[in-house]
N, C-alpha and C positions, 0 to 999 in steps of 0.2 A: 264643556263651558258650564258655568253656572246659572240656575233659574232665577234669577235678584234683577230688579231695577241696579241701575249702574248711575252713580252717581259722583259726580265730576266738582272734586275738593279743593281748596286747596292746602300746600302740600310744602314741605320744604324743598325749598330749591326749583319750587313750581308747580304742576299740579298734577294732581292724580283721581286715576276712573278705581275707584272702591263699589265692590258687590252689595248692595243693602245688607246689614249688618257684619260684615266681615271688618274686623280689624287692622287685618294688611289690604296695602293697595294691590289690585291688580294691573296695573302699570302704572310710570310716573311719568312724564313730560315737562317740558322747558315752559313750553306753551299753554296757552290756555284753550287753546283751539285747537292743539296739536291732541289737546285729552280728549276735549269734544268730540274729535272726530272719532277716534278709540271707541268712545265709549257710544257713540251712534250706531260705529258697526257693528259692537255687540250687541244691539238693545231688535237692530235689526237681526239676523240670524234668529236671536233667541223672541223675538215679537214680545217687546218687555220694553217699558221707560227708563229716561235718561232726565234724569236731576240735573241741571245746573249748578252748583252755588259760587255766591261771588266771595270775593274774600273774607266779606265779613262770620261766612259761613251759612250765611241766611240764600234759601233757592231762590232763584230769580227768574228760574224758565225750567219748562217742560213738556218733556215731547212725547208721543205714546208710538212705539213702532209694534204696532198686532193688531189684534182683535179691542178696539175702545172699548170698555162697558156704558161709557156713556155719550156716545154718537149725538150730536147737533140734528133735529128733525129738519127736513128740507125745507 
């Protein structure tokens, strides 16, 4: 498994999970929800982040699974 943040992006016929900087998708899913689940599982295993993009390609959500470099203070 690569040590790259995971991006959920629009893809022809559905949604894709792509490692940061990769040209090819790691996996393709028919729904955004399924793609989010796959990206989350991968990020949890590797301790990285998931970026969820909207249909317009802009990041609409970001989740960190691992050591957050900027944790909020109590």
